[in-house]
BAFI-3210 file (N, C-alpha, C; in Angstrom, 3 decimals, decimal comma, padded with zeros to 6 digits):
// residues 264
n [1|2|3|4|5|6|7|8|9|10|11|12|13|14|15|16|17|18|19|20|21|22|23|24|25|26|27|28|29|30|31|32|33|34|35|36|37|38|39|40|41|42|43|44|45|46|47|48|49|50|51|52|53|54|55|56|57|58|59|60|61|62|63|64|65|66|67|68|69|70|71|72|73|74|75|76|77|78|79|80|81|82|83|84|85|86|87|88|89|90|91|92|93|94|95|96|97|98|99|100|101|102|103|104|105|106|107|108|109|110|111|112|113|114|115|116|117|118|119|120|121|122|123|124|125|126|127|128|129|130|131|132|133|134|135|136|137|138|139|140|141|142|143|144|145|146|147|148|149|150|151|152|153|154|155|156|157|158|159|160|161|162|163|164|165|166|167|168|169|170|171|172|173|174|175|176|177|178|179|180|181|182|183|184|185|186|187|188|189|190|191|192|193|194|195|196|197|198|199|200|201|202|203|204|205|206|207|208|209|210|211|212|213|214|215|216|217|218|219|220|221|222|223|224|225|226|227|228|229|230|231|232|233|234|235|236|237|238|239|240|241|242|243|244|245|246|247|248|249|250|251|252|253|254|255|256|257|258|259|260|261|262|263|264]
n.u [000,826|001,882|004,494|007,800|009,472|012,348|012,620|014,672|016,392|017,796|021,348|022,019|019,984|017,349|013,932|011,592|008,933|006,106|003,692|000,285|-001,119|-003,697|-005,423|-004,324|-003,061|-000,478|002,416|004,986|008,421|010,333|010,336|012,360|012,297|009,659|008,912|010,076|008,590|005,925|006,052|006,588|004,295|002,283|003,102|002,816|000,203|-000,741|-002,077|-001,167|-001,306|-000,090|002,725|005,833|008,126|011,504|013,392|014,376|015,962|016,542|016,850|015,211|012,686|012,075|010,323|007,771|005,902|005,128|004,049|001,919|000,286|-000,688|-001,797|-003,934|-005,144|-003,301|-001,757|000,647|003,257|005,460|008,409|007,810|008,321|010,144|012,183|010,961|007,757|005,581|003,450|000,795|000,479|002,165|004,712|006,209|008,865|007,940|005,364|002,829|002,215|-000,342|-000,917|-002,811|-002,830|-000,581|001,484|003,484|006,173|007,438|010,659|012,853|015,846|018,162|021,068|022,300|020,545|018,774|016,066|015,602|013,833|012,932|011,162|009,666|008,409|006,967|005,553|005,903|007,462|008,370|009,285|010,516|010,827|010,535|012,604|012,582|015,136|016,104|018,585|019,985|021,012|023,038|023,823|026,595|027,412|026,781|024,828|026,279|027,213|025,523|024,011|023,717|025,426|028,295|027,657|024,852|024,260|025,477|023,896|021,437|021,934|022,543|020,062|018,746|019,924|018,502|016,381|014,765|016,991|016,556|015,519|014,937|016,949|016,096|017,559|018,228|020,058|022,386|025,082|026,771|029,127|031,071|031,132|032,086|034,568|035,916|035,734|037,224|039,691|040,270|040,057|041,638|041,968|039,636|037,574|034,809|034,064|035,494|034,231|031,590|031,911|032,644|030,270|028,520|029,672|029,162|026,362|025,970|027,253|025,499|023,452|021,778|020,327|022,157|020,748|017,892|019,744|020,304|019,721|021,204|023,373|024,494|025,313|027,518|029,224|029,224|031,196|030,422|028,713|030,137|031,406|032,216|033,856|036,932|038,820|037,973|038,122|040,890|041,791|040,525|041,754|044,372|043,930|042,881|045,126|046,808|045,410|044,770|042,531|040,499|040,052|038,456|036,123|032,976|031,430|033,400|034,924|033,088|032,927|035,520|035,550|033,579|034,782|036,997|035,855|034,724|036,989|038,230]
n.v [-001,205|001,308|003,434|004,659|007,124|008,532|011,847|013,493|016,596|019,856|019,582|017,466|016,871|015,010|014,814|013,338|011,221|009,921|007,637|006,497|003,883|002,989|005,096|007,086|009,273|011,565|012,329|014,648|015,261|017,942|019,761|021,350|022,290|022,938|022,061|019,428|017,869|018,311|017,225|014,530|013,811|014,140|012,300|009,963|009,882|010,937|012,688|015,490|015,920|016,462|018,016|017,569|019,275|019,539|021,486|024,980|025,688|026,969|025,037|023,087|024,065|025,725|025,216|025,255|027,431|027,673|025,119|025,282|027,049|025,570|023,500|024,257|023,360|021,933|020,333|021,570|020,750|021,710|022,670|024,110|027,511|028,039|029,807|029,506|030,048|029,421|027,463|025,135|023,785|023,609|021,810|020,178|018,606|015,357|015,536|014,194|013,186|012,432|010,522|009,116|005,763|005,952|006,883|009,405|010,104|013,036|014,283|016,439|017,650|019,493|021,160|020,972|022,996|025,173|024,751|022,203|019,213|015,716|012,978|010,054|006,770|003,749|002,205|-000,052|000,445|-000,818|-002,965|-001,960|000,207|003,827|006,681|010,020|011,948|014,424|016,884|016,052|013,417|011,768|009,301|007,806|010,203|013,474|016,492|019,736|022,049|024,609|026,300|025,163|023,572|021,378|019,837|019,881|018,597|016,111|015,145|015,033|013,139|010,967|010,435|009,414|006,955|005,315|004,380|001,660|-000,875|-001,677|000,499|002,483|004,920|007,820|010,271|013,717|014,279|013,274|012,517|010,470|009,175|011,192|011,457|008,921|008,974|010,787|009,335|007,054|008,199|008,823|006,295|004,185|001,425|000,175|-002,458|-002,694|-000,144|-000,078|-002,116|-001,120|001,323|000,397|-000,894|001,321|002,885|001,257|001,412|004,172|004,357|002,909|004,628|004,753|005,633|005,898|005,934|004,640|003,837|001,534|001,978|000,241|-000,340|002,226|002,632|000,971|001,900|004,726|007,411|009,589|008,621|006,928|007,467|006,040|004,091|002,485|002,758|005,051|006,899|006,918|007,973|010,453|011,568|011,846|013,662|015,784|016,453|017,493|019,711|021,262|020,578|019,523|016,140|014,263|013,038|011,512|013,523|015,322|013,702|013,335|016,060|016,489|014,799|016,059|018,577|017,731|016,767|019,142|020,520|019,005]
n.w [000,000|000,863|-000,372|-000,740|-002,475|-004,009|-004,981|-007,026|-006,533|-007,163|-007,042|-005,397|-003,606|-001,994|-002,286|-000,437|-001,280|000,020|-000,655|-000,916|-002,331|-002,260|-002,252|-003,730|-002,631|-001,563|000,361|000,904|001,745|002,799|000,397|-001,560|-004,123|-006,402|-009,012|-009,693|-007,922|-008,733|-011,309|-010,762|-009,277|-011,216|-013,144|-011,723|-011,013|-008,584|-005,706|-003,960|-000,522|001,905|003,439|004,947|006,967|007,874|008,640|008,302|006,070|002,738|000,654|001,471|001,864|-000,210|-002,347|-001,411|-001,340|-004,033|-004,475|-002,784|-004,092|-006,262|-004,921|-002,941|-000,592|000,787|003,517|005,714|007,633|010,153|012,121|015,320|016,190|014,222|011,773|009,335|008,459|006,916|007,355|008,092|010,359|013,339|015,018|017,874|019,797|020,759|019,860|017,609|014,250|012,151|009,286|006,831|007,717|009,152|011,836|012,796|014,958|016,392|016,724|018,337|017,028|017,426|016,142|013,457|012,548|014,799|014,851|013,939|013,275|013,270|011,720|012,754|012,238|013,383|011,682|009,086|006,041|002,994|004,457|006,788|009,658|009,509|009,211|008,609|008,240|007,505|007,581|009,769|010,283|008,056|005,524|006,553|007,676|009,207|009,664|009,013|011,595|011,631|013,233|015,770|018,580|019,141|021,402|021,386|018,918|019,305|021,385|020,055|017,998|019,599|020,711|018,497|018,272|019,872|018,478|016,647|015,380|012,750|011,487|008,663|007,190|005,847|004,505|003,476|001,485|-001,064|-000,003|000,491|-000,658|-000,430|002,335|003,027|001,827|003,459|005,898|005,316|005,066|007,701|008,910|007,371|007,178|007,878|007,525|007,167|006,255|003,844|002,355|002,294|000,973|-001,559|-002,312|-002,369|-004,356|-006,568|-006,637|-007,228|-009,706|-011,170|-011,300|-009,128|-005,907|-002,793|-000,548|001,164|004,205|006,916|010,439|011,987|010,306|010,141|012,779|012,933|010,957|010,549|011,285|012,809|014,655|016,172|018,625|020,818|019,895|019,936|017,810|016,470|018,537|018,987|016,526|016,652|018,891|017,964|015,891|017,369|018,943|017,005|016,234|018,388|019,933|022,622|023,559|025,389|026,117|025,029|023,667|022,883|021,252|019,155|018,379|017,437|015,204|013,660|013,266|011,868|009,483|008,533|007,803|005,924]
ca.u [000,000|002,724|005,755|008,632|010,221|013,196|012,507|015,918|016,262|019,095|022,411|022,183|018,888|016,233|012,618|010,976|007,487|005,436|002,386|-000,664|-001,717|-005,113|-006,245|-003,634|-002,583|000,971|003,066|006,379|009,267|011,357|010,368|013,119|011,860|008,288|008,747|010,275|007,466|004,749|006,250|006,438|002,893|001,513|003,538|002,389|-001,232|-000,906|-002,559|-000,429|-002,154|000,671|004,154|006,559|009,321|012,422|014,025|014,017|016,880|015,842|016,834|014,218|011,357|011,961|009,249|006,469|004,974|004,591|003,200|000,682|-000,563|-001,354|-002,484|-004,276|-005,595|-002,250|-001,362|002,086|003,664|006,846|008,812|007,350|009,379|011,094|012,148|010,016|006,434|004,527|002,942|-000,574|000,519|003,484|004,867|007,385|009,304|006,926|004,085|002,622|001,591|-001,068|-001,173|-003,405|-002,766|000,770|001,642|004,868|006,619|008,319|011,809|013,697|017,254|018,954|022,485|022,448|019,853|018,129|014,663|015,529|013,102|012,859|009,885|009,867|007,232|007,193|004,885|006,920|007,357|009,468|009,715|011,337|010,378|011,011|013,035|012,925|016,133|016,516|020,032|020,601|021,799|023,242|024,491|028,017|027,738|025,741|024,791|027,170|026,637|025,358|023,420|023,840|026,741|028,605|026,907|023,466|024,184|025,801|022,697|020,407|022,293|022,454|018,647|018,368|020,467|017,521|015,372|015,049|018,151|016,171|014,969|015,518|017,318|015,830|018,115|017,822|021,124|023,255|026,426|027,376|030,500|031,942|031,281|032,924|035,930|036,473|035,852|038,338|040,921|040,516|040,196|041,901|041,983|038,356|037,050|033,408|034,011|035,981|033,175|030,421|032,262|032,566|028,842|027,908|030,192|028,412|025,016|026,007|027,598|024,283|022,451|020,845|020,695|022,708|019,782|018,195|020,540|019,664|020,374|022,217|024,545|025,093|025,993|028,795|030,043|029,214|032,132|029,753|027,966|031,049|032,231|032,710|034,670|038,355|039,539|037,587|038,688|042,333|041,952|040,089|042,798|045,495|043,499|042,788|046,480|047,360|044,610|044,498|041,176|040,437|039,318|038,469|034,819|032,294|031,047|034,602|035,254|032,194|033,309|036,741|035,171|032,875|035,799|037,809|035,103|034,576|038,264|038,814]
ca.v [000,000|002,494|003,422|005,859|007,331|009,732|012,813|014,273|018,047|020,534|018,678|016,284|016,743|014,092|015,123|012,020|011,150|008,759|007,553|005,449|003,451|002,680|006,295|008,000|010,461|011,624|013,207|014,884|015,765|018,944|020,087|022,551|022,718|022,505|021,421|017,971|017,260|018,355|016,278|013,169|013,597|013,973|011,043|008,832|009,961|011,141|013,980|015,939|016,456|016,783|018,312|017,589|020,112|019,255|022,722|026,144|026,032|027,123|023,841|022,174|024,694|026,688|024,928|025,131|028,486|027,324|023,947|025,713|027,695|024,547|022,586|025,226|022,720|021,057|020,447|021,802|020,528|022,107|022,880|025,292|028,472|028,056|030,970|029,227|030,163|029,125|026,149|025,088|023,063|023,619|020,679|020,178|017,299|014,596|015,562|013,146|013,593|011,311|010,572|007,830|004,918|006,093|007,854|009,847|010,777|014,171|014,368|017,618|017,291|020,702|020,960|021,557|024,245|025,088|024,337|020,930|018,072|014,555|012,271|008,605|005,924|002,313|001,559|-000,514|000,684|-001,635|-003,896|-001,313|001,502|004,928|007,948|011,121|012,569|015,745|017,101|015,677|012,198|011,330|008,014|008,024|011,553|014,254|017,848|020,759|022,768|026,002|027,084|024,499|023,270|019,951|019,200|019,694|017,584|014,824|014,733|014,697|011,875|009,928|010,091|008,585|005,608|004,530|003,859|000,269|-001,052|-001,857|001,750|002,961|006,329|008,573|011,611|014,643|014,553|012,197|012,887|009,264|008,910|012,199|011,094|007,733|009,389|011,322|008,263|006,180|008,943|008,673|004,866|003,581|-000,041|-000,308|-003,369|-002,374|001,048|-000,447|-002,876|-000,263|002,282|-000,327|-001,079|002,605|003,256|000,480|001,986|005,457|004,112|002,399|005,686|004,500|006,316|005,107|006,118|004,675|002,838|001,168|002,496|-000,744|-000,102|003,502|002,463|000,278|002,526|006,189|007,940|010,579|007,883|005,944|008,177|005,081|003,112|002,763|003,202|006,442|007,686|007,062|008,912|011,769|012,074|012,279|014,880|016,834|016,870|018,288|020,912|021,966|020,298|018,521|014,919|013,523|012,428|011,224|014,735|015,895|012,825|013,750|017,397|016,360|014,232|017,100|019,552|017,101|016,755|020,511|021,015|017,949]
ca.w [000,000|000,972|-001,115|-000,609|-003,710|-003,963|-006,069|-007,031|-006,672|-007,179|-007,485|-004,549|-002,640|-002,198|-001,729|-000,296|-001,508|000,597|-001,316|-000,545|-003,597|-002,083|-002,445|-004,620|-001,923|-001,398|001,334|000,532|002,825|002,469|-001,035|-001,870|-005,456|-006,692|-010,315|-009,668|-007,198|-009,607|-012,409|-010,241|-008,916|-012,453|-013,769|-010,905|-010,749|-007,149|-005,234|-002,782|000,544|003,115|003,353|006,214|006,928|008,974|009,087|007,503|004,987|001,464|-000,180|002,033|001,886|-001,298|-003,294|-000,739|-001,748|-005,352|-004,312|-002,113|-005,096|-007,073|-003,995|-001,887|000,648|001,294|004,931|005,815|009,020|010,355|013,511|016,043|016,463|013,113|010,885|008,261|009,087|005,944|007,706|008,605|011,626|013,968|015,936|018,732|020,274|021,464|019,139|016,610|012,990|011,561|007,834|006,504|008,910|009,683|012,923|012,945|016,171|016,126|017,622|018,155|016,827|017,153|015,848|012,119|012,849|016,114|014,716|013,217|013,803|012,390|011,796|012,839|012,389|013,497|010,556|008,155|004,604|002,450|005,518|007,815|010,183|008,676|009,789|007,722|009,115|007,046|007,549|011,042|010,085|006,678|005,397|006,762|008,122|009,870|009,154|009,564|012,731|011,222|014,312|017,053|019,146|019,159|022,481|020,941|017,860|019,914|022,111|019,058|017,367|020,623|020,833|017,346|018,467|020,617|017,551|016,263|014,496|011,346|010,968|007,402|007,299|004,621|004,673|002,426|000,519|-001,542|000,422|001,035|-001,105|000,171|003,744|003,114|001,472|004,700|006,890|004,926|005,361|009,138|009,237|006,058|007,216|008,385|006,507|006,919|005,418|002,513|001,682|002,078|-000,072|-002,829|-002,600|-002,711|-005,671|-007,559|-006,718|-007,914|-011,109|-011,802|-011,261|-008,023|-004,661|-001,690|000,525|002,593|004,890|008,183|011,631|012,385|009,471|010,525|014,070|012,757|009,926|010,545|012,283|013,647|015,681|016,776|019,605|021,809|019,184|020,212|016,611|016,210|019,639|018,718|015,409|017,129|019,790|017,127|015,203|018,371|019,324|015,903|015,993|019,627|020,393|023,687|023,226|026,653|026,375|023,762|022,945|022,276|020,123|018,070|017,931|016,646|013,908|012,908|012,882|010,833|008,212|008,081|007,279|005,102]
c.u [000,863|004,027|006,489|009,510|011,082|012,991|013,782|015,633|017,649|020,172|022,482|021,102|017,971|015,001|011,886|009,475|006,973|004,027|001,594|-001,418|-003,203|-006,009|-005,570|-003,135|-001,076|001,342|004,488|007,127|010,303|011,436|011,072|012,790|010,467|008,197|008,993|009,147|006,242|004,863|006,069|004,994|002,050|001,835|002,973|000,898|-001,554|-001,399|-001,828|-001,386|-001,387|002,138|004,717|007,838|010,197|013,102|013,910|014,918|016,172|015,796|015,893|012,804|011,090|010,832|007,856|005,471|004,333|003,677|001,868|-000,271|-001,350|-002,087|-002,917|-004,712|-004,519|-001,953|000,150|002,469|005,138|007,133|008,291|008,530|010,421|011,064|011,215|008,617|005,279|003,987|001,484|-000,631|001,951|003,570|006,183|007,725|008,207|005,559|004,012|001,903|000,948|-001,222|-001,608|-003,379|-001,400|000,795|003,127|005,078|007,597|009,417|012,586|015,154|018,077|020,426|022,811|021,791|019,200|016,696|014,515|014,729|013,187|011,541|010,144|008,533|007,642|006,496|005,922|006,540|008,578|010,132|010,623|010,630|011,091|011,425|013,337|013,840|016,607|018,019|020,677|021,533|021,831|023,792|025,995|028,383|026,630|025,819|025,838|026,455|026,535|024,832|023,653|025,274|027,036|027,829|025,469|023,366|024,518|024,584|021,590|020,686|022,180|021,007|018,198|018,858|019,498|016,409|015,727|016,176|017,762|015,540|015,706|015,732|017,131|016,301|017,877|018,892|021,876|024,698|027,280|028,833|031,485|032,174|032,217|034,375|036,641|036,709|037,028|039,687|041,284|040,795|040,451|041,832|040,678|037,660|035,600|033,255|034,463|034,887|031,978|030,696|032,182|031,112|028,200|028,414|029,443|027,003|025,025|026,354|026,409|023,154|021,432|021,286|021,326|021,776|018,532|019,253|019,797|020,419|021,454|023,502|025,257|025,844|027,375|029,740|030,239|030,106|031,466|028,877|028,866|031,981|032,741|033,619|036,155|039,120|039,232|038,152|040,176|042,578|041,578|041,144|044,000|045,161|043,429|044,146|047,097|046,667|044,193|043,094|041,222|039,606|039,370|037,146|034,099|031,893|032,248|035,131|034,403|032,627|034,576|036,438|034,490|033,861|036,666|037,129|034,963|035,837|038,970|038,965]
c.v [001,259|002,313|004,723|005,962|008,589|010,608|013,661|015,758|018,676|019,548|017,404|016,138|015,585|014,665|013,793|012,112|009,829|008,713|006,363|005,050|003,175|003,888|007,332|009,271|010,385|012,642|013,411|015,534|016,721|019,262|021,418|023,123|022,158|021,666|019,914|017,242|017,197|017,321|014,846|012,865|013,342|012,639|009,832|008,849|010,141|012,551|014,351|016,469|016,859|017,031|018,284|018,384|019,756|020,512|023,775|026,437|026,034|025,862|022,770|022,757|025,581|026,451|024,978|026,192|028,157|026,111|024,326|026,402|026,654|023,513|023,397|024,606|021,844|021,369|020,564|021,756|020,892|022,424|024,192|026,209|028,583|029,394|030,764|029,135|029,811|027,710|026,258|024,420|023,057|022,505|020,800|018,753|016,617|014,628|014,410|013,725|012,358|011,545|009,187|006,955|004,990|007,178|008,166|010,461|011,878|014,193|015,643|017,176|018,535|020,363|021,584|022,933|024,073|024,584|022,919|019,875|016,930|013,848|010,768|007,891|004,464|001,546|001,181|-000,201|000,022|-002,460|-003,262|-000,078|002,624|006,123|008,923|012,048|013,940|015,860|016,802|014,490|011,842|009,907|008,276|009,388|012,175|015,674|018,752|021,526|024,249|026,865|026,469|024,249|021,778|019,200|018,921|018,579|016,203|014,280|014,300|013,349|010,720|009,485|009,179|007,152|004,714|003,981|002,419|000,164|-001,153|-000,605|002,169|004,467|007,002|010,010|012,432|014,935|013,282|012,605|011,659|009,078|009,927|011,888|009,900|008,042|009,949|010,210|007,347|006,866|008,783|007,222|004,083|002,061|-000,642|-001,143|-003,062|-001,172|000,741|-001,154|-001,988|000,773|001,629|-000,503|000,229|003,128|002,527|001,038|003,290|005,294|003,574|003,428|005,527|005,254|005,357|005,140|005,311|003,649|002,492|001,784|001,531|-000,545|001,179|003,394|001,848|001,011|004,024|006,742|008,894|009,935|006,967|006,592|007,279|004,014|003,432|003,273|004,664|007,351|007,952|008,074|010,320|012,380|012,582|013,583|016,047|017,358|017,783|019,640|021,642|021,772|019,282|017,326|014,008|012,843|012,233|012,468|015,346|015,015|013,203|015,104|017,350|015,791|015,294|018,162|018,999|017,088|018,165|021,055|019,993|018,405]
c.w [000,000|000,194|-000,851|-001,846|-003,578|-005,198|-006,055|-007,232|-006,562|-007,640|-006,658|-003,480|-003,010|-001,506|-001,646|-000,464|-000,959|000,017|-000,821|-001,806|-003,468|-002,352|-003,336|-003,958|-001,694|-000,332|000,849|001,696|002,257|000,974|-001,308|-003,231|-005,714|-007,970|-010,298|-008,957|-008,091|-010,730|-011,939|-009,889|-010,168|-013,116|-013,028|-010,583|-009,272|-006,849|-003,950|-001,730|001,799|002,773|004,761|006,027|008,121|009,516|007,996|006,314|003,625|000,609|000,377|001,980|000,675|-002,278|-002,700|-001,191|-003,091|-005,266|-003,671|-003,087|-005,886|-006,224|-002,775|-000,571|001,290|002,763|004,999|007,285|009,162|011,805|014,096|016,340|015,381|012,377|009,693|008,864|008,155|006,157|008,125|009,971|012,147|015,003|016,700|019,126|021,088|020,822|018,147|015,396|012,369|010,059|007,387|007,766|009,577|010,752|013,096|014,327|015,780|017,181|017,316|018,055|016,507|016,972|014,503|012,098|014,215|016,028|014,175|013,997|012,799|012,648|011,741|012,950|012,487|012,384|009,508|006,704|003,983|003,556|006,564|008,360|009,437|009,524|008,665|008,524|008,643|006,923|008,901|010,849|008,611|006,679|005,479|007,299|008,944|009,335|009,784|010,676|012,389|012,368|015,698|017,458|019,005|020,244|022,061|019,896|018,408|020,657|021,139|018,407|018,350|020,814|019,693|017,505|019,236|019,729|017,177|015,246|013,024|010,740|009,694|007,495|005,947|004,843|003,405|001,375|000,147|-001,279|000,747|000,620|-000,533|001,651|003,914|002,741|002,701|005,723|006,583|005,141|006,840|009,518|007,949|006,039|007,722|007,300|006,167|006,024|003,994|001,724|001,343|000,997|-001,451|-003,257|-003,060|-004,050|-006,779|-007,748|-007,513|-009,385|-011,892|-011,792|-010,149|-006,774|-003,659|-000,475|000,198|002,992|006,172|009,353|012,116|011,597|009,876|011,848|013,901|011,814|010,087|011,659|013,261|014,722|016,494|017,805|020,727|021,187|019,411|018,995|016,304|017,291|019,387|017,603|015,841|018,047|018,997|016,407|016,181|018,791|018,265|015,773|017,267|020,159|021,536|023,256|024,453|026,972|025,046|022,970|022,238|021,155|018,923|017,501|017,076|015,266|013,051|012,422|011,753|009,489|007,660|007,413|006,392|003,658]
res [m|f|r|i|y|p|i|p|a|f|s|d|n|y|i|w|c|l|s|d|s|s|c|g|k|a|l|v|v|d|p|g|q|a|q|p|v|e|e|y|l|e|r|s|g|l|t|l|d|t|i|l|v|t|h|h|h|p|d|h|v|g|g|i|a|e|l|r|k|s|h|p|d|v|r|i|v|g|p|k|g|s|p|f|t|n|v|t|e|s|v|s|h|g|d|h|v|e|w|q|s|i|r|f|s|v|m|a|t|p|g|h|t|l|d|h|i|v|y|f|t|e|t|q|v|n|n|a|p|v|l|f|s|g|d|t|l|f|i|g|g|c|g|r|l|f|e|g|t|p|e|q|m|h|r|s|l|n|a|l|l|n|l|p|d|d|t|a|i|y|c|a|h|e|y|t|l|a|n|l|h|f|a|r|h|w|l|p|d|d|a|g|l|i|e|f|e|h|k|c|n|q|l|r|q|a|g|k|p|t|v|p|s|s|l|k|s|e|k|s|l|n|l|f|l|r|w|d|d|p|a|v|i|k|a|a|e|a|y|g|a|e|n|g|l|p|v|t|n|p|t|e|v|f|a|a|v|r|h|g|k|d|h|f]
***
């Protein structure tokens, strides 16, 4: 009944479309552009009735005004207190969003931006629970800290680790190979990273997305979640020593990894 499809936008964005074949309705997440959404809806015979927003950046909300013109009754759900105010429903941490028979839990994940939220549902689509993670958690990475602090992002990511291991991570960008290039620089002998990079290269060469991945996979591969991994700690300590950064606890390990990626 339910299907999730990636609508490519800009150079590396994914606008996720969740559709219900039983009624032809569609929900989209973070539509930074309207035209790709409209084209997909028309091609698929779907009617847009709901938009979910994770945060206020233009590449996530830039298409909403135009979509609202052609779909005047569309429901627009976004974070309360956000700079982006073109919503019909504001939600905060702990709230729920109902769509068809799916119930999304809203989780606040400040770090990339202060208003960032993610949407999680235990309802299985393609045999897995679903997390629309926006720019908080990427495959092999996490969002840059444009507004938040390392402490905030570490806390946000740590909260996501409590979700089921089989949760499918639907992030908003195709950054995987760049993230893995950085990770392999830090951990060149990590067998899991070597194998996963090969797999992702094959997917991209075939014109396929590397997204989604599973939370279980991210726990074992993603350097930004491995602040307790001795290999990552060792690499972070070496990087911190070279760059004058303290690395004495998990938050500082995460901060060193984030700093390393920012300057890679």
